[in-house]
C-alpha positions, 0 to 999 in steps of 0.5 A: 499499499502505498501512504502519503506524508507532506513532507517529501511527498511531492516527487511521488505525488508528481509521478503518479499523476503524470502517467495515470491512465484517466477513466480506467476503472481500477481502485486508486491505491492499486493503480498507483502502486503499480505505477510506482513499480513501473516507474522503478523498473525501467529505471532498473530498480526493483520493489517488493511490497511484501518483503518492504524492500527496494533495490536500485542498481548502483556501482562502486565508486571511490574504494581507497579514499576517505569517504563522507558519503554512501550513495550519491548520483553522478552529479553529487559528490562523486570524489568521496562516496561508496557507492554511485547509482543512476537511479534518479532520487526522486524515484527512489524517494517515492520508493521508499515513501511507497514502503510506508517510511515516514521522514525523520529527524536530522541530526542536530547541534543543541547547545553553545560553548561548553555546552554543545552537542549534536543530538543523533537522528531519530525517526523512521529508517532502512536497514542498508545492503549491497549485494553481487554474485561472482560464479556460485556465490551470492555476496550479500552485505550489510554496508555497515561492513563495507566501511572502516572507522579508522578511530576505533580500527572496526567496521562501521557499528550496524543500525537502521539509517534515519529517513529523512526524504530530503528538502525542498530548496529555493533556486531562481524563484522555484522550488526544487527537491535538494537530493535531485538538485545537489546528487547527494542521497545517502550521507555517511557523516553528518551534514544538518541541511537535510539535503539527503534521503538517508542518513547514518545515525551513530555517534561515530558519524560526527566525524568526516575524517573517520570513514574508509572503504572495507577494500579487502570486501569491497569489489574494484571501482566500477564493479556493479552492485544491487543496493537495497534498502529494507524495512527489516534486517535481512538474512537473505535477499527476497526472490524478487531481489535476488534475480537482480543481483549483479554478476563479477568476474573475480580477477585470476591473480598473476 
């Protein structure tokens, strides 16, 4: 069932209105869901409503440098993101709203001077995964396992990433969806503007210099992966998503 919320709902509404078949005697909710599913499919994405999961095609981007973002569009902060996707931010946001997500609250600075502190993001969200196949083996990782924390020598703490739904910004007298405008979709370090679709939500994300890809696990740059947003933790991929996992060729050591 598609559920509508005031914040960040405009891209979803525009998508549904522009593609409706006027006059068709179909239940509005069923038609909206079918329309959204078709739009996602056209972009190479797949959604499993019952499993509460959305998967989009992506590729490995930065593999050996510091990270501030987990996922961006080509015009986003591509020099500091682990993954890149060409699926539009508004469409991804529509899919996440369609799965019933409600925008939460971003990290924020409170107090002044010695009393200054950062409140962590709170609210609804998703568990994030990356998947690919090599030969007969399917690799499914929580994205946190693919990111090293240089400050404590471990991987990023596993958690549910908070859904923000981005915000709208005024530019040239018009309102624009910030995630579309700037191309940054999921942030790893905290950014307080709220321009992304999702944010990390752990204390360590206060740092912008702690994050490095776990190169022992991450495939080479340019490798295709399936990037998954799941409402609940996954033990394995639902069949509908598993069929879309891309295959990599493992290089033979010289």
